[in-house]
C-alpha positions as CSV (number, residue, x, y, z in Angstrom):
1,X,-20.8,13.1,23.3
2,X,-18.5,10.1,24.1
3,X,-18.9,7.4,21.5
4,X,-19.1,3.9,22.7
5,X,-16.0,1.7,22.1
6,X,-15.9,-0.5,19.1
7,X,-14.5,-3.8,18.0
8,X,-13.2,-3.5,14.5
9,X,-12.1,-6.3,12.2
10,X,-9.7,-5.0,9.6
11,X,-9.2,-7.0,6.3
12,X,-6.6,-6.7,3.6
13,X,-3.8,-5.1,5.8
14,X,-0.6,-6.5,7.2
15,X,2.7,-5.7,8.9
16,X,4.6,-8.9,7.9
17,X,4.4,-9.2,4.1
18,X,7.6,-7.2,3.4
19,X,5.5,-4.9,1.4
20,X,5.8,-1.6,3.1
21,X,2.9,-0.2,1.0
22,X,0.6,-2.8,2.6
23,X,2.1,-1.9,6.0
24,X,1.5,1.8,5.3
25,X,-2.2,1.0,4.6
26,X,-2.5,-1.0,7.9
27,X,-0.8,1.8,10.0
28,X,-2.9,4.5,8.3
29,X,-6.2,2.7,8.5
30,X,-5.7,2.1,12.2
31,X,-4.7,5.7,12.7
32,X,-7.9,7.0,11.0
33,X,-10.2,4.5,12.7
34,X,-8.8,5.6,16.1
35,X,-9.6,9.2,15.1
36,X,-13.3,8.1,15.2
37,X,-13.1,5.6,18.1
38,X,-10.0,6.4,20.2
39,X,-10.4,3.3,22.4
40,X,-11.5,0.8,19.7
41,X,-10.0,-2.7,19.7
42,X,-8.8,-3.2,16.1
43,X,-7.7,-6.7,15.0
44,X,-6.5,-7.7,11.5
45,X,-7.9,-10.8,9.8
46,X,-6.6,-12.8,6.8
47,X,-3.0,-11.6,6.3
48,X,-0.9,-14.3,8.0
49,X,-0.4,-18.1,8.1
50,X,-0.5,-18.1,11.9
51,X,-1.7,-15.9,14.8
52,X,0.7,-13.1,15.8
53,X,1.0,-9.7,17.3
54,X,2.4,-6.5,15.8
55,X,3.5,-3.5,17.8
56,X,2.3,-0.3,16.2
57,X,3.2,3.2,17.5
58,X,0.5,5.8,16.6
59,X,0.4,9.3,18.1
60,X,2.8,8.3,20.9
61,X,0.7,5.3,21.8
62,X,2.1,1.8,21.6
63,X,-0.6,-0.6,20.4
64,X,-0.6,-4.3,20.2
65,X,-2.5,-5.4,17.2
66,X,-3.7,-9.0,17.0
67,X,-3.4,-10.6,13.5
68,X,-5.4,-13.7,12.7
69,X,-5.1,-16.1,9.8
70,X,-7.6,-17.2,7.2
71,X,-6.2,-20.5,5.7
72,X,-7.1,-22.3,2.5
73,X,-4.7,-25.2,2.8
74,X,-5.3,-28.9,2.6
75,X,-5.4,-29.3,6.4
76,X,-8.8,-28.2,7.7
77,X,-7.7,-28.5,11.3
78,X,-5.3,-25.5,11.3
79,X,-6.3,-22.3,13.0
80,X,-8.5,-20.1,10.9
81,X,-9.2,-22.5,8.1
82,X,-11.8,-21.2,5.7
83,X,-14.1,-24.3,6.0
84,X,-14.2,-24.0,9.8
85,X,-15.0,-20.4,9.6
86,X,-17.7,-21.0,7.0
87,X,-19.3,-23.8,9.3
88,X,-19.2,-21.4,12.2
89,X,-20.9,-18.6,10.2
90,X,-23.7,-20.9,9.2
91,X,-24.2,-22.1,12.7
92,X,-24.5,-18.6,14.0
93,X,-26.9,-17.7,11.2
94,X,-29.1,-20.7,12.2
95,X,-28.7,-20.3,16.0
96,X,-28.0,-16.6,16.7
97,X,-27.5,-17.2,20.5
98,X,-24.1,-18.8,19.6
99,X,-22.7,-15.5,18.4
100,X,-22.0,-14.3,22.0
101,X,-20.3,-17.7,22.8
102,X,-18.0,-17.6,19.8
103,X,-17.3,-13.9,20.4
104,X,-15.5,-14.7,23.6
105,X,-12.9,-17.0,21.8
106,X,-9.5,-15.7,21.0
107,X,-9.5,-16.9,17.4
108,X,-10.2,-15.6,13.9
109,X,-13.9,-16.5,14.2
110,X,-14.0,-14.8,17.5
111,X,-12.8,-11.5,16.0
112,X,-15.4,-11.7,13.3
113,X,-18.2,-12.5,15.7
114,X,-17.4,-9.7,18.2
115,X,-16.8,-7.1,15.5
116,X,-19.1,-4.1,15.4
117,X,-17.6,-3.0,12.1
118,X,-15.7,-4.9,9.4
119,X,-13.4,-2.6,7.3
120,X,-11.7,-3.9,4.2
121,X,-8.8,-2.3,2.3
122,X,-7.7,-5.3,0.1
123,X,-4.0,-4.4,0.0
124,X,-5.0,-1.1,-1.7
125,X,-5.2,-2.5,-5.3
126,X,-6.0,-6.3,-5.0
127,X,-9.7,-6.1,-5.5
128,X,-9.0,-6.8,-9.1
129,X,-7.8,-9.8,-11.3
130,X,-4.7,-7.9,-12.4
131,X,-2.6,-10.1,-10.1
132,X,-4.3,-13.3,-11.1
133,X,-7.5,-15.1,-10.5
134,X,-6.3,-17.1,-7.4
135,X,-5.6,-13.9,-5.4
136,X,-8.9,-12.5,-6.3
137,X,-10.9,-15.6,-5.4
138,X,-9.3,-16.0,-2.0
139,X,-9.9,-12.4,-1.2
140,X,-13.5,-12.7,-2.4
141,X,-14.2,-15.8,-0.2
142,X,-12.9,-13.9,2.9
143,X,-15.0,-10.8,2.1
144,X,-18.2,-12.8,1.5
145,X,-17.6,-14.9,4.7
146,X,-17.5,-11.7,6.8
147,X,-20.5,-10.2,4.9
148,X,-22.5,-13.3,5.8
149,X,-22.4,-12.3,9.4
150,X,-24.6,-9.2,8.5
151,X,-22.1,-6.8,10.2
152,X,-21.6,-3.4,8.7
153,X,-19.0,-3.9,5.9
154,X,-17.1,-0.9,4.8
155,X,-14.8,-0.7,1.8
156,X,-12.0,1.6,2.8
157,X,-10.3,3.8,0.1
158,X,-8.8,1.5,-2.6
159,X,-8.7,0.8,-6.3
160,X,-11.6,-1.2,-7.8
161,X,-10.8,-3.3,-10.9
162,X,-9.9,-3.9,-13.6
163,X,-12.2,-6.9,-13.7
164,X,-11.2,-8.5,-17.0
165,X,-13.5,-11.5,-16.9
166,X,-17.2,-12.0,-16.5
167,X,-16.5,-14.2,-13.4
168,X,-14.6,-11.5,-11.5
169,X,-17.2,-8.9,-12.5
170,X,-20.0,-11.0,-11.1
171,X,-18.2,-11.8,-7.9
172,X,-17.1,-8.1,-7.4
173,X,-20.7,-7.1,-7.8
174,X,-21.9,-9.4,-5.1
175,X,-19.3,-8.0,-2.6
176,X,-20.0,-4.3,-3.5
177,X,-23.8,-4.7,-3.2
178,X,-23.4,-6.0,0.4
179,X,-21.1,-3.1,1.5
180,X,-22.7,-0.3,3.5
181,X,-20.1,2.2,2.3
182,X,-17.6,2.2,-0.5
183,X,-14.6,4.6,-0.8
184,X,-12.7,4.8,-4.0
185,X,-9.3,6.5,-4.2
186,X,-9.9,7.5,-7.8
187,X,-12.8,8.8,-10.0
188,X,-12.5,5.9,-12.5
189,X,-13.1,3.5,-9.6
190,X,-16.2,5.3,-8.6
191,X,-17.5,5.1,-12.1
192,X,-16.7,1.4,-12.4
193,X,-18.4,0.6,-9.1
194,X,-21.6,2.4,-10.1
195,X,-21.4,0.6,-13.4
196,X,-21.6,-2.7,-11.5
197,X,-24.2,-1.8,-8.8
198,X,-26.0,1.2,-10.0
199,X,-25.8,4.9,-9.2
200,X,-25.8,5.0,-5.4
201,X,-24.8,7.5,-2.8
202,X,-22.9,4.9,-0.8
203,X,-19.9,5.4,-3.1
204,X,-17.6,8.3,-2.4
205,X,-14.2,9.6,-3.5
206,X,-11.4,9.6,-1.0
207,X,-7.5,10.2,-1.0
208,X,-5.4,7.2,-0.2
209,X,-5.2,6.6,3.5
210,X,-1.4,6.6,3.5
211,X,-1.2,10.3,3.0
212,X,-1.7,10.6,6.8
213,X,1.1,8.3,7.9
214,X,3.8,9.6,10.1
215,X,7.5,9.6,9.3
216,X,9.8,8.3,12.0
217,X,13.6,8.6,12.1
218,X,15.4,5.2,12.3
219,X,17.9,4.5,15.0
220,X,21.5,5.5,14.3
221,X,22.7,2.0,15.2
222,X,20.7,0.5,12.3
223,X,22.5,2.4,9.6
224,X,26.1,1.4,8.8
225,X,26.5,3.0,5.5
226,X,28.3,6.2,6.0
227,X,26.8,8.0,3.0
228,X,23.3,7.0,3.9
229,X,23.8,7.9,7.5
230,X,25.1,11.3,6.5
231,X,21.9,12.1,4.4
232,X,19.6,10.8,7.2
233,X,21.2,12.3,10.3
234,X,23.1,15.4,9.1
235,X,22.5,18.5,6.9
236,X,23.9,18.0,3.4
237,X,24.6,20.2,0.4
238,X,24.2,17.6,-2.2
239,X,21.0,17.3,-4.1
240,X,19.4,13.8,-3.6
241,X,17.2,12.1,-6.1
242,X,15.2,9.1,-4.8
243,X,14.4,6.2,-7.1
244,X,12.1,3.4,-6.1
245,X,12.8,0.3,-8.2
246,X,10.0,-2.3,-8.4
247,X,11.4,-5.9,-8.2
248,X,8.2,-7.1,-9.7
249,X,8.7,-5.0,-12.8
250,X,12.4,-5.5,-12.9
251,X,11.7,-9.3,-13.2
252,X,8.9,-9.1,-15.7
253,X,6.1,-9.7,-13.2
254,X,5.2,-13.0,-11.5
255,X,5.3,-14.8,-14.9
256,X,8.7,-13.3,-15.9
257,X,7.3,-12.5,-19.3
258,X,6.3,-8.8,-19.1
259,X,3.1,-9.7,-17.2
260,X,1.9,-6.0,-17.0
261,X,2.4,-5.4,-20.7
262,X,5.0,-2.6,-20.4
263,X,6.0,-0.9,-23.7
264,X,9.3,0.0,-22.3
265,X,12.3,-2.1,-21.2
266,X,12.1,-1.5,-17.5
267,X,15.6,-2.7,-16.5
268,X,17.2,-0.5,-19.2
269,X,14.9,2.4,-18.2
270,X,15.9,2.4,-14.5
271,X,19.6,2.2,-15.4
272,X,19.2,5.1,-17.7
273,X,17.4,7.2,-15.1
274,X,20.1,6.4,-12.6
275,X,22.8,7.4,-15.1
276,X,21.1,10.6,-16.0
277,X,20.7,11.9,-12.5
278,X,24.0,10.7,-11.2
279,X,25.7,12.5,-14.1
280,X,24.2,15.9,-12.9
281,X,26.6,18.0,-10.9
282,X,26.2,18.1,-7.1
283,X,23.6,15.3,-7.3
284,X,23.4,11.8,-5.7
285,X,20.9,9.0,-6.4
286,X,19.3,7.0,-3.6
287,X,17.8,3.6,-4.7
288,X,14.8,3.0,-2.3
289,X,13.4,-0.5,-1.9
290,X,9.7,-0.6,-0.8
291,X,9.0,-4.3,-1.0
292,X,11.5,-6.6,0.6
293,X,9.9,-10.0,0.5
294,X,11.9,-13.0,1.7
295,X,9.6,-15.5,0.3
296,X,9.4,-14.3,-3.4
297,X,12.5,-13.0,-5.1
298,X,10.4,-11.8,-8.0
299,X,8.9,-9.1,-5.8
300,X,12.0,-8.1,-3.9
301,X,13.0,-4.5,-4.6
302,X,16.2,-4.7,-2.6
303,X,17.6,-7.5,-4.8
304,X,16.8,-5.4,-7.9
305,X,18.5,-2.3,-6.4
306,X,21.6,-4.3,-5.7
307,X,21.7,-5.7,-9.3
308,X,21.5,-2.1,-10.6
309,X,24.3,-0.9,-8.3
310,X,26.5,-3.8,-9.3
311,X,26.0,-3.1,-13.0
312,X,27.0,0.6,-12.8
313,X,30.4,1.7,-14.1
314,X,33.0,3.0,-11.7
315,X,32.3,6.6,-12.5
316,X,28.9,6.4,-10.9
317,X,29.8,4.1,-7.9
318,X,30.4,7.0,-5.5
319,X,27.1,8.8,-6.4
320,X,24.6,6.0,-6.2
321,X,23.7,4.1,-3.0
322,X,20.8,2.1,-1.5
323,X,18.5,3.0,1.4
324,X,19.0,-0.2,3.5
325,X,19.9,-0.5,7.2
326,X,22.8,-2.5,8.6
327,X,22.5,-6.1,7.5
328,X,22.3,-7.2,11.1
329,X,19.1,-5.3,11.6
330,X,15.6,-5.7,10.2
331,X,14.7,-3.6,7.2
332,X,13.2,-0.1,7.8
333,X,9.5,-0.2,8.7
334,X,6.8,1.8,6.8
335,X,7.3,5.0,8.9
336,X,11.2,4.8,8.8
337,X,11.3,4.4,5.1
338,X,9.0,7.4,4.7
339,X,11.5,9.4,6.9
340,X,14.4,8.4,4.6
341,X,12.3,9.3,1.5
342,X,11.7,12.7,3.1
343,X,15.3,13.4,2.8
344,X,15.1,13.4,-1.1
345,X,14.7,16.6,-3.1
346,X,13.0,14.7,-6.0
347,X,11.5,11.3,-6.2
348,X,10.5,8.7,-8.8
349,X,9.0,5.3,-8.2
350,X,7.0,2.3,-9.5
351,X,5.6,1.3,-6.1
352,X,2.7,3.6,-5.6
353,X,3.1,3.9,-1.8
354,X,6.7,4.7,-2.0
355,X,5.6,7.7,-4.1
356,X,2.8,8.6,-1.8
357,X,5.4,8.7,1.1
358,X,7.2,11.3,-1.0
359,X,4.2,13.3,-2.2
360,X,2.7,13.4,1.3
361,X,5.9,15.3,2.4
362,X,5.5,17.7,-0.6
363,X,8.4,16.3,-2.5
364,X,8.0,16.6,-6.3
365,X,7.4,13.0,-7.4
366,X,7.0,11.1,-10.7
367,X,4.9,7.9,-10.7
368,X,6.4,5.3,-13.1
369,X,3.0,3.5,-13.5
370,X,2.3,-0.1,-14.5
371,X,-1.5,0.1,-13.8
372,X,-4.4,2.5,-13.7
373,X,-4.2,3.0,-10.0
374,X,-1.5,5.8,-10.2
375,X,-3.4,8.3,-12.3
376,X,-6.5,8.5,-10.1
377,X,-4.5,8.7,-6.8
378,X,-2.3,11.5,-8.2
379,X,-5.4,13.4,-9.4
380,X,-6.7,13.5,-5.9
381,X,-3.7,15.7,-5.0
382,X,-3.6,17.7,-8.3
383,X,-0.5,16.2,-9.9
384,X,-1.9,13.8,-12.4
385,X,0.5,15.1,-15.0
386,X,3.3,13.5,-13.0
387,X,2.3,10.0,-13.9
388,X,4.3,8.4,-16.7
389,X,2.6,5.3,-17.9
390,X,5.1,2.6,-18.7
391,X,2.4,0.7,-20.7
392,X,2.2,3.6,-23.3
393,X,5.6,4.9,-23.8
394,X,9.1,3.6,-24.8
395,X,12.3,4.3,-23.0
396,X,13.5,7.3,-24.9
397,X,10.1,9.1,-24.6
398,X,9.9,8.3,-20.9
399,X,13.3,9.8,-20.2
400,X,12.4,12.9,-22.1
401,X,9.2,13.2,-20.0
402,X,11.1,12.7,-16.8
403,X,13.6,15.5,-17.7
404,X,10.8,17.9,-18.6
405,X,9.0,17.2,-15.2
406,X,12.3,17.6,-13.3
407,X,12.7,21.1,-14.8
408,X,9.2,21.9,-13.3
409,X,10.0,20.4,-9.9
410,X,9.5,23.7,-8.0
411,X,6.1,24.2,-9.6
412,X,5.1,20.7,-8.7
413,X,6.3,21.2,-5.1
414,X,4.1,24.3,-4.9
415,X,1.0,22.4,-6.0
416,X,1.7,19.7,-3.4
417,X,2.1,22.2,-0.6
418,X,-1.3,23.5,-1.5
419,X,-3.2,20.2,-2.0
420,X,-1.6,17.7,0.5
421,X,-3.0,19.5,3.6
422,X,-6.4,19.4,2.1
423,X,-6.2,15.7,1.2
424,X,-5.2,14.9,4.8
425,X,-8.1,17.0,6.2
426,X,-10.5,15.3,3.9
427,X,-9.4,11.8,5.2
428,X,-10.0,12.8,8.8
429,X,-13.4,14.2,7.9
430,X,-14.4,10.9,6.1
431,X,-13.3,8.7,8.9
432,X,-14.9,11.0,11.6
433,X,-18.2,10.6,9.7
434,X,-18.1,6.9,9.2
């Protein structure tokens, strides 16, 4: 039976933050929603300062995705300002006939009014106060605004918590109670949600949506580095170790003072990892940025990678290089960086979606974790032992653990080859039955 078309409002995704993990979530959510409703109109709300369009290629289809702002600035007249959206929502609740009028508008509120479903993914891990109270509160306000319309509100697969304060626990509980379906990408999240709202069958376990994202080869003209081009476009005999370096951890978090309470010295750790693998015979190391934010240097993986490369002694200079396109071209998008990661024989990373890009291609992968989100996601594909928690171990012990896991790389690869297809199949099943 042909399902009717749907208007879908997607929250918590973006293609313009410079964070390729968030872009991967956006691409993958759209891919899976289109599996259920092939002709759906999907629009993103709340991820930009102004209205824009992003071109997304999915399954050979080129889609224009409208992206609409939700603003909290001092000027209430700007497009998508929260107070205007709240006023419109209250008017529609009082006078329901206004909904159809507002739904015709090309605006943030128009998207919310015409939506048949509102789906929220909260950047994968931002439904928590781990990144600060401000980010949590602004996200909460957007969610509750959408829930006030009484549209079906679905929490797509993400991490829930930690909620360190009573305030965030109270606000999270309000959002979760109003959701019609809640998907957690880890068992701990399921337990936490049920602890807040009670034991309910509307909470379910799901793999991370980015496991289904396609890899797409970049254009040759975008790659000027001969060594990188050789690995991307030609067969090579050298073993390639991929290492994603988190600029956020490299700089001590947003505060610059070890915000995530790591027990290790992250800068020294990544330098020792590079030296260890680069010193192996017939082996090169590829530094892989996954967040390239022009607005906030503290988050920029590319800057951190360049500092690491600049700090290496000459003996390693010809064995270590960075996955970046020609400086005249934009950075790789989420599908292109996955393709580049797919050329690696072994991978390590502190950005979880960089590691998902590797695992989803059955590359043995170590997660250098700074939060609880890694363990649960890795467990969904049967490689939870490949998470090294930087909050619990010092540099020497971490490096010993990495060496031990590297020796098991073929066994890890076999587990991924068995479990990744099942994870992808489960995602399609979940979204087909939304």
